N, CA, C and O atoms as a CHARMM CRD file, in Angstrom:
* protein
*
  248
    1    1 MET  N     12.50000  10.85700 -55.60700 PROA 1      0.00000
    2    1 MET  CA    11.38200  10.18700 -55.35800 PROA 1      0.00000
    3    1 MET  C     11.69400   8.76100 -55.11300 PROA 1      0.00000
    4    1 MET  O     12.33000   8.09800 -55.93300 PROA 1      0.00000
    5    2 ASN  N     11.22600   8.24800 -53.91600 PROA 2      0.00000
    6    2 ASN  CA    11.55900   6.91400 -53.69700 PROA 2      0.00000
    7    2 ASN  C     10.29900   6.05600 -53.91100 PROA 2      0.00000
    8    2 ASN  O      9.23700   6.35400 -53.36500 PROA 2      0.00000
    9    3 VAL  N     10.43400   4.97800 -54.71900 PROA 3      0.00000
   10    3 VAL  CA     9.26400   4.05100 -55.01600 PROA 3      0.00000
   11    3 VAL  C      9.44700   2.68600 -54.18000 PROA 3      0.00000
   12    3 VAL  O     10.39400   1.91700 -54.34100 PROA 3      0.00000
   13    4 HSD  N      8.54200   2.52900 -53.38800 PROA 4      0.00000
   14    4 HSD  CA     8.53200   1.27400 -52.58000 PROA 4      0.00000
   15    4 HSD  C      8.17500   0.08300 -53.50400 PROA 4      0.00000
   16    4 HSD  O      7.10600   0.09700 -54.11300 PROA 4      0.00000
   17    5 ARG  N      8.95800  -0.84600 -53.61300 PROA 5      0.00000
   18    5 ARG  CA     8.40100  -2.14500 -54.29400 PROA 5      0.00000
   19    5 ARG  C      8.38100  -3.13700 -53.31900 PROA 5      0.00000
   20    5 ARG  O      9.17800  -3.24900 -52.38700 PROA 5      0.00000
   21    6 LYS  N      7.29900  -3.95200 -53.61400 PROA 6      0.00000
   22    6 LYS  CA     7.13800  -5.26400 -52.90900 PROA 6      0.00000
   23    6 LYS  C      7.96000  -6.46300 -53.51000 PROA 6      0.00000
   24    6 LYS  O      7.76800  -6.81100 -54.67500 PROA 6      0.00000
   25    7 GLU  N      8.80000  -7.03800 -52.76900 PROA 7      0.00000
   26    7 GLU  CA     9.53700  -8.17800 -53.27500 PROA 7      0.00000
   27    7 GLU  C      8.68400  -9.28700 -53.37800 PROA 7      0.00000
   28    7 GLU  O      7.93500  -9.56700 -52.44200 PROA 7      0.00000
   29    8 CYS  N      8.71400 -10.01300 -54.50900 PROA 8      0.00000
   30    8 CYS  CA     7.87300 -11.30800 -54.84400 PROA 8      0.00000
   31    8 CYS  C      8.66000 -12.44000 -54.44100 PROA 8      0.00000
   32    8 CYS  O      9.76900 -12.70400 -54.90300 PROA 8      0.00000
   33    9 SER  N      7.99900 -13.15900 -53.48700 PROA 9      0.00000
   34    9 SER  CA     8.66400 -14.33600 -52.82900 PROA 9      0.00000
   35    9 SER  C      8.48000 -15.51900 -53.85700 PROA 9      0.00000
   36    9 SER  O      7.64300 -15.50200 -54.76000 PROA 9      0.00000
   37   10 LEU  N      9.41500 -16.60800 -53.59600 PROA 10     0.00000
   38   10 LEU  CA     9.42700 -17.63500 -54.52400 PROA 10     0.00000
   39   10 LEU  C      7.98500 -18.32600 -54.52500 PROA 10     0.00000
   40   10 LEU  O      7.58500 -18.82700 -55.57600 PROA 10     0.00000
   41   11 MET  N      7.23000 -18.36300 -53.42700 PROA 11     0.00000
   42   11 MET  CA     6.01700 -19.09900 -53.34200 PROA 11     0.00000
   43   11 MET  C      5.06500 -18.43800 -54.16100 PROA 11     0.00000
   44   11 MET  O      4.36600 -19.10900 -54.92000 PROA 11     0.00000
   45   12 GLU  N      4.92700 -16.93000 -54.08700 PROA 12     0.00000
   46   12 GLU  CA     4.13800 -16.23100 -54.92200 PROA 12     0.00000
   47   12 GLU  C      4.39400 -16.45300 -56.39600 PROA 12     0.00000
   48   12 GLU  O      3.48600 -16.69100 -57.19100 PROA 12     0.00000
   49   13 ALA  N      5.65000 -16.36500 -56.71900 PROA 13     0.00000
   50   13 ALA  CA     5.99400 -16.59500 -58.12000 PROA 13     0.00000
   51   13 ALA  C      5.49100 -17.94700 -58.69100 PROA 13     0.00000
   52   13 ALA  O      4.92600 -18.04300 -59.78000 PROA 13     0.00000
   53   14 ILE  N      5.72500 -18.88400 -57.93200 PROA 14     0.00000
   54   14 ILE  CA     5.10400 -20.36500 -58.15600 PROA 14     0.00000
   55   14 ILE  C      3.69900 -20.45700 -58.43300 PROA 14     0.00000
   56   14 ILE  O      3.17100 -21.05900 -59.36700 PROA 14     0.00000
   57   15 PHE  N      3.06800 -19.69000 -57.37700 PROA 15     0.00000
   58   15 PHE  CA     1.63500 -19.64400 -57.31400 PROA 15     0.00000
   59   15 PHE  C      1.19100 -19.01200 -58.61800 PROA 15     0.00000
   60   15 PHE  O      0.25100 -19.52900 -59.22200 PROA 15     0.00000
   61   16 ASN  N      1.75500 -18.00300 -59.06900 PROA 16     0.00000
   62   16 ASN  CA     1.28900 -17.02800 -60.20300 PROA 16     0.00000
   63   16 ASN  C      1.51600 -17.98800 -61.54400 PROA 16     0.00000
   64   16 ASN  O      0.68100 -17.99800 -62.44800 PROA 16     0.00000
   65   17 ILE  N      2.58000 -18.69700 -61.58100 PROA 17     0.00000
   66   17 ILE  CA     2.78300 -19.43400 -62.84000 PROA 17     0.00000
   67   17 ILE  C      1.78500 -20.68300 -62.76300 PROA 17     0.00000
   68   17 ILE  O      1.30100 -21.11000 -63.81100 PROA 17     0.00000
   69   18 LEU  N      1.46900 -21.27600 -61.53000 PROA 18     0.00000
   70   18 LEU  CA     0.46400 -22.35600 -61.53000 PROA 18     0.00000
   71   18 LEU  C     -0.86900 -21.95600 -61.99600 PROA 18     0.00000
   72   18 LEU  O     -1.56800 -22.70300 -62.68000 PROA 18     0.00000
   73   19 THR  N     -1.26500 -20.64400 -61.58600 PROA 19     0.00000
   74   19 THR  CA    -2.61800 -20.03800 -61.74500 PROA 19     0.00000
   75   19 THR  C     -2.67500 -19.70900 -63.30100 PROA 19     0.00000
   76   19 THR  O     -3.71800 -19.94000 -63.91400 PROA 19     0.00000
   77   20 VAL  N     -1.73000 -19.25200 -63.85200 PROA 20     0.00000
   78   20 VAL  CA    -1.69900 -18.98800 -65.39000 PROA 20     0.00000
   79   20 VAL  C     -1.78400 -20.23500 -66.11500 PROA 20     0.00000
   80   20 VAL  O     -2.58300 -20.29600 -67.05000 PROA 20     0.00000
   81   21 LEU  N     -1.01100 -21.32900 -65.79300 PROA 21     0.00000
   82   21 LEU  CA    -1.14600 -22.68500 -66.40700 PROA 21     0.00000
   83   21 LEU  C     -2.51900 -23.17900 -66.32800 PROA 21     0.00000
   84   21 LEU  O     -3.10400 -23.62600 -67.31500 PROA 21     0.00000
   85   22 ALA  N     -3.12400 -23.09100 -64.97400 PROA 22     0.00000
   86   22 ALA  CA    -4.52800 -23.82900 -64.78600 PROA 22     0.00000
   87   22 ALA  C     -5.57200 -23.10800 -65.79200 PROA 22     0.00000
   88   22 ALA  O     -6.33900 -23.71700 -66.53800 PROA 22     0.00000
   89   23 PHE  N     -5.47100 -21.77900 -65.68300 PROA 23     0.00000
   90   23 PHE  CA    -6.46200 -21.04800 -66.48200 PROA 23     0.00000
   91   23 PHE  C     -6.22500 -21.25100 -68.03000 PROA 23     0.00000
   92   23 PHE  O     -7.18600 -21.28900 -68.79900 PROA 23     0.00000
   93   24 GLY  N     -4.90900 -21.38100 -68.47300 PROA 24     0.00000
   94   24 GLY  CA    -4.75400 -21.81300 -69.79200 PROA 24     0.00000
   95   24 GLY  C     -5.29100 -23.12900 -70.24300 PROA 24     0.00000
   96   24 GLY  O     -5.82400 -23.30100 -71.33900 PROA 24     0.00000
   97   25 ILE  N     -5.12300 -24.02400 -69.35800 PROA 25     0.00000
   98   25 ILE  CA    -5.61500 -25.28400 -69.59300 PROA 25     0.00000
   99   25 ILE  C     -7.12600 -25.28400 -69.66300 PROA 25     0.00000
  100   25 ILE  O     -7.67600 -25.93400 -70.55200 PROA 25     0.00000
  101   26 ILE  N     -7.77100 -24.65700 -68.85800 PROA 26     0.00000
  102   26 ILE  CA    -9.16900 -24.54700 -68.65700 PROA 26     0.00000
  103   26 ILE  C     -9.77000 -24.00300 -69.93600 PROA 26     0.00000
  104   26 ILE  O    -10.73300 -24.53100 -70.49300 PROA 26     0.00000
  105   27 PHE  N     -9.13300 -22.88800 -70.38100 PROA 27     0.00000
  106   27 PHE  CA    -9.47200 -22.07500 -71.50400 PROA 27     0.00000
  107   27 PHE  C     -9.42100 -22.83500 -72.88900 PROA 27     0.00000
  108   27 PHE  O    -10.27900 -22.77800 -73.77000 PROA 27     0.00000
  109   28 THR  N     -8.24500 -23.55800 -72.90500 PROA 28     0.00000
  110   28 THR  CA    -8.01300 -24.31100 -74.00300 PROA 28     0.00000
  111   28 THR  C     -9.11700 -25.52900 -74.13900 PROA 28     0.00000
  112   28 THR  O     -9.66300 -25.75300 -75.21900 PROA 28     0.00000
  113   29 ALA  N     -9.38400 -26.25100 -73.02200 PROA 29     0.00000
  114   29 ALA  CA   -10.36100 -27.31600 -72.95800 PROA 29     0.00000
  115   29 ALA  C    -11.79700 -26.78100 -73.33600 PROA 29     0.00000
  116   29 ALA  O    -12.50200 -27.41500 -74.12100 PROA 29     0.00000
  117   30 LEU  N    -12.16200 -25.74300 -72.82800 PROA 30     0.00000
  118   30 LEU  CA   -13.42600 -25.03600 -73.18700 PROA 30     0.00000
  119   30 LEU  C    -13.55100 -24.80300 -74.58300 PROA 30     0.00000
  120   30 LEU  O    -14.55200 -25.12200 -75.22600 PROA 30     0.00000
  121   31 LEU  N    -12.44400 -24.19500 -75.10600 PROA 31     0.00000
  122   31 LEU  CA   -12.34300 -23.83600 -76.52800 PROA 31     0.00000
  123   31 LEU  C    -12.64500 -25.05600 -77.41000 PROA 31     0.00000
  124   31 LEU  O    -13.42800 -25.03000 -78.36000 PROA 31     0.00000
  125   32 ALA  N    -11.87300 -26.24100 -76.96200 PROA 32     0.00000
  126   32 ALA  CA   -12.02100 -27.49200 -77.81500 PROA 32     0.00000
  127   32 ALA  C    -13.51000 -28.02800 -77.61800 PROA 32     0.00000
  128   32 ALA  O    -14.05400 -28.55500 -78.58800 PROA 32     0.00000
  129   33 PHE  N    -14.14600 -27.92700 -76.49100 PROA 33     0.00000
  130   33 PHE  CA   -15.32600 -28.55800 -76.28700 PROA 33     0.00000
  131   33 PHE  C    -16.35800 -27.64400 -77.13800 PROA 33     0.00000
  132   33 PHE  O    -17.36900 -28.17800 -77.59200 PROA 33     0.00000
  133   34 ILE  N    -16.12600 -26.37300 -77.33800 PROA 34     0.00000
  134   34 ILE  CA   -17.08100 -25.52500 -77.92100 PROA 34     0.00000
  135   34 ILE  C    -16.91700 -25.66100 -79.45400 PROA 34     0.00000
  136   34 ILE  O    -17.89800 -25.85500 -80.17200 PROA 34     0.00000
  137   35 THR  N    -15.65000 -25.55400 -79.94600 PROA 35     0.00000
  138   35 THR  CA   -15.47400 -25.42400 -81.39500 PROA 35     0.00000
  139   35 THR  C    -15.56300 -26.83500 -82.10800 PROA 35     0.00000
  140   35 THR  O    -16.17500 -26.88700 -83.17500 PROA 35     0.00000
  141   36 LEU  N    -15.01500 -27.93600 -81.60700 PROA 36     0.00000
  142   36 LEU  CA   -14.81900 -29.10700 -82.26400 PROA 36     0.00000
  143   36 LEU  C    -16.20600 -29.81300 -82.79000 PROA 36     0.00000
  144   36 LEU  O    -16.23100 -30.46500 -83.83400 PROA 36     0.00000
  145   37 PRO  N    -17.26400 -29.63100 -82.02400 PROA 37     0.00000
  146   37 PRO  CA   -18.47900 -30.19100 -82.71800 PROA 37     0.00000
  147   37 PRO  C    -18.88000 -29.42200 -83.93600 PROA 37     0.00000
  148   37 PRO  O    -19.38200 -30.02300 -84.88500 PROA 37     0.00000
  149   38 PHE  N    -18.69500 -28.17100 -83.96700 PROA 38     0.00000
  150   38 PHE  CA   -19.05800 -27.45100 -85.18900 PROA 38     0.00000
  151   38 PHE  C    -18.06100 -27.85000 -86.30700 PROA 38     0.00000
  152   38 PHE  O    -18.51800 -28.01300 -87.43800 PROA 38     0.00000
  153   39 ILE  N    -16.85500 -28.00400 -86.10300 PROA 39     0.00000
  154   39 ILE  CA   -15.96000 -28.48500 -87.13700 PROA 39     0.00000
  155   39 ILE  C    -16.38700 -29.97400 -87.55500 PROA 39     0.00000
  156   39 ILE  O    -16.35400 -30.38300 -88.71600 PROA 39     0.00000
  157   40 ALA  N    -16.73700 -30.62200 -86.59600 PROA 40     0.00000
  158   40 ALA  CA   -17.17000 -32.13900 -86.92300 PROA 40     0.00000
  159   40 ALA  C    -18.32600 -32.04600 -87.92600 PROA 40     0.00000
  160   40 ALA  O    -18.32300 -32.78200 -88.91300 PROA 40     0.00000
  161   41 LYS  N    -19.28100 -31.20000 -87.71800 PROA 41     0.00000
  162   41 LYS  CA   -20.52500 -31.10900 -88.41300 PROA 41     0.00000
  163   41 LYS  C    -20.00900 -30.82600 -89.80500 PROA 41     0.00000
  164   41 LYS  O    -20.31800 -31.52600 -90.77000 PROA 41     0.00000
  165   42 LYS  N    -19.22600 -29.79100 -89.87400 PROA 42     0.00000
  166   42 LYS  CA   -18.88400 -29.15200 -91.24100 PROA 42     0.00000
  167   42 LYS  C    -17.99800 -30.13100 -92.08600 PROA 42     0.00000
  168   42 LYS  O    -18.08400 -30.15100 -93.31400 PROA 42     0.00000
  169   43 LYS  N    -17.15500 -30.93000 -91.39400 PROA 43     0.00000
  170   43 LYS  CA   -16.36400 -31.90600 -92.09300 PROA 43     0.00000
  171   43 LYS  C    -17.01800 -33.31400 -92.38200 PROA 43     0.00000
  172   43 LYS  O    -16.44300 -34.21000 -93.00000 PROA 43     0.00000
  173   44 ASN  N    -18.31100 -33.39800 -91.85000 PROA 44     0.00000
  174   44 ASN  CA   -18.94900 -34.68800 -91.90200 PROA 44     0.00000
  175   44 ASN  C    -18.21400 -35.84600 -91.29300 PROA 44     0.00000
  176   44 ASN  O    -18.21500 -36.93200 -91.87100 PROA 44     0.00000
  177   45 TRP  N    -17.52600 -35.65200 -90.04300 PROA 45     0.00000
  178   45 TRP  CA   -17.03000 -36.85800 -89.19900 PROA 45     0.00000
  179   45 TRP  C    -18.36900 -37.50400 -88.70100 PROA 45     0.00000
  180   45 TRP  O    -19.41400 -36.90400 -88.44900 PROA 45     0.00000
  181   46 LYS  N    -18.13100 -38.82900 -88.61100 PROA 46     0.00000
  182   46 LYS  CA   -19.21900 -39.70800 -88.15900 PROA 46     0.00000
  183   46 LYS  C    -19.18100 -39.62900 -86.54200 PROA 46     0.00000
  184   46 LYS  O    -20.27400 -39.42900 -86.01300 PROA 46     0.00000
  185   47 ARG  N    -18.20000 -39.74500 -85.80000 PROA 47     0.00000
  186   47 ARG  CA   -18.21500 -39.81100 -84.53800 PROA 47     0.00000
  187   47 ARG  C    -16.91000 -38.82300 -83.87500 PROA 47     0.00000
  188   47 ARG  O    -15.75600 -38.83000 -84.30300 PROA 47     0.00000
  189   48 LEU  N    -17.35700 -38.10100 -82.88100 PROA 48     0.00000
  190   48 LEU  CA   -16.26600 -37.22700 -82.17300 PROA 48     0.00000
  191   48 LEU  C    -16.35700 -37.62200 -80.80600 PROA 48     0.00000
  192   48 LEU  O    -17.42300 -37.40700 -80.22800 PROA 48     0.00000
  193   49 ASN  N    -15.47000 -38.13300 -80.22800 PROA 49     0.00000
  194   49 ASN  CA   -15.41000 -38.28400 -78.68800 PROA 49     0.00000
  195   49 ASN  C    -14.40900 -37.46500 -78.02200 PROA 49     0.00000
  196   49 ASN  O    -13.21600 -37.61500 -78.28400 PROA 49     0.00000
  197   50 ILE  N    -14.83600 -36.57300 -77.14200 PROA 50     0.00000
  198   50 ILE  CA   -13.91300 -35.76900 -76.41400 PROA 50     0.00000
  199   50 ILE  C    -14.06400 -36.17900 -74.96900 PROA 50     0.00000
  200   50 ILE  O    -15.19700 -36.20100 -74.48600 PROA 50     0.00000
  201   51 SER  N    -13.03700 -36.49900 -74.25600 PROA 51     0.00000
  202   51 SER  CA   -13.00300 -36.92900 -72.89300 PROA 51     0.00000
  203   51 SER  C    -11.94800 -36.21700 -72.07900 PROA 51     0.00000
  204   51 SER  O    -10.89200 -35.85000 -72.59500 PROA 51     0.00000
  205   52 LEU  N    -12.24100 -36.01800 -70.78500 PROA 52     0.00000
  206   52 LEU  CA   -11.18400 -35.24700 -69.93500 PROA 52     0.00000
  207   52 LEU  C    -10.94100 -36.34100 -68.75200 PROA 52     0.00000
  208   52 LEU  O    -11.82000 -36.61800 -67.93600 PROA 52     0.00000
  209   53 ASN  N     -9.80800 -36.85600 -68.75500 PROA 53     0.00000
  210   53 ASN  CA    -9.55500 -37.97600 -67.80700 PROA 53     0.00000
  211   53 ASN  C     -8.24500 -37.64300 -67.16800 PROA 53     0.00000
  212   53 ASN  O     -7.19600 -37.63000 -67.81200 PROA 53     0.00000
  213   54 ARG  N     -8.32600 -37.35800 -65.81700 PROA 54     0.00000
  214   54 ARG  CA    -7.13900 -36.90100 -65.05000 PROA 54     0.00000
  215   54 ARG  C     -6.28600 -35.88200 -65.61400 PROA 54     0.00000
  216   54 ARG  O     -5.05800 -35.95000 -65.55800 PROA 54     0.00000
  217   55 GLY  N     -6.94000 -34.91300 -66.17100 PROA 55     0.00000
  218   55 GLY  CA    -6.34300 -33.74900 -66.66900 PROA 55     0.00000
  219   55 GLY  C     -5.73700 -33.82700 -68.17900 PROA 55     0.00000
  220   55 GLY  O     -5.02600 -32.99300 -68.74100 PROA 55     0.00000
  221   56 VAL  N     -6.18300 -34.96000 -68.62900 PROA 56     0.00000
  222   56 VAL  CA    -5.65700 -35.29200 -70.18700 PROA 56     0.00000
  223   56 VAL  C     -6.88400 -35.13900 -71.09900 PROA 56     0.00000
  224   56 VAL  O     -7.85800 -35.88100 -70.97000 PROA 56     0.00000
  225   57 LEU  N     -6.82600 -34.21700 -71.97200 PROA 57     0.00000
  226   57 LEU  CA    -7.87800 -34.13800 -72.83700 PROA 57     0.00000
  227   57 LEU  C     -7.66900 -34.99500 -74.07700 PROA 57     0.00000
  228   57 LEU  O     -6.69300 -34.76300 -74.79000 PROA 57     0.00000
  229   58 LYS  N     -8.59900 -36.06200 -74.40900 PROA 58     0.00000
  230   58 LYS  CA    -8.48200 -36.93800 -75.44500 PROA 58     0.00000
  231   58 LYS  C     -9.53300 -36.58500 -76.45800 PROA 58     0.00000
  232   58 LYS  O    -10.66900 -36.28800 -76.08700 PROA 58     0.00000
  233   59 ILE  N     -9.17800 -36.60800 -77.78300 PROA 59     0.00000
  234   59 ILE  CA   -10.08300 -36.30900 -78.73000 PROA 59     0.00000
  235   59 ILE  C     -9.91200 -37.48900 -79.80500 PROA 59     0.00000
  236   59 ILE  O     -8.85600 -37.69800 -80.40200 PROA 59     0.00000
  237   60 LYS  N    -11.01600 -38.18700 -79.96100 PROA 60     0.00000
  238   60 LYS  CA   -10.97300 -39.36300 -81.00900 PROA 60     0.00000
  239   60 LYS  C    -11.97600 -38.98700 -82.00400 PROA 60     0.00000
  240   60 LYS  O    -13.11200 -38.64300 -81.68000 PROA 60     0.00000
  241   61 ILE  N    -11.54700 -39.05300 -83.27200 PROA 61     0.00000
  242   61 ILE  CA   -12.14300 -38.67700 -84.44400 PROA 61     0.00000
  243   61 ILE  C    -12.35800 -39.99500 -85.23300 PROA 61     0.00000
  244   61 ILE  O    -11.40500 -40.75900 -85.38900 PROA 61     0.00000
  245   62 GLU  N    -13.70200 -40.31000 -85.78100 PROA 62     0.00000
  246   62 GLU  CA   -13.68900 -41.47500 -86.66700 PROA 62     0.00000
  247   62 GLU  C    -14.52200 -40.91500 -87.85700 PROA 62     0.00000
  248   62 GLU  O    -14.74400 -41.62000 -88.84100 PROA 62     0.00000
């Protein structure tokens, strides 16, 4: 039995890696935006600033 395999090019491999990284960053940011306010309320933090600037997620707790 001869199984035909499609060779994965370098461009496809890079695209797949970048896609996984992008979805991971989006998922992590959404998780932070959803869960951190609940944690802040429970821990009685006075201020919680979450900002996303140029792909950098900054979290400031006071």
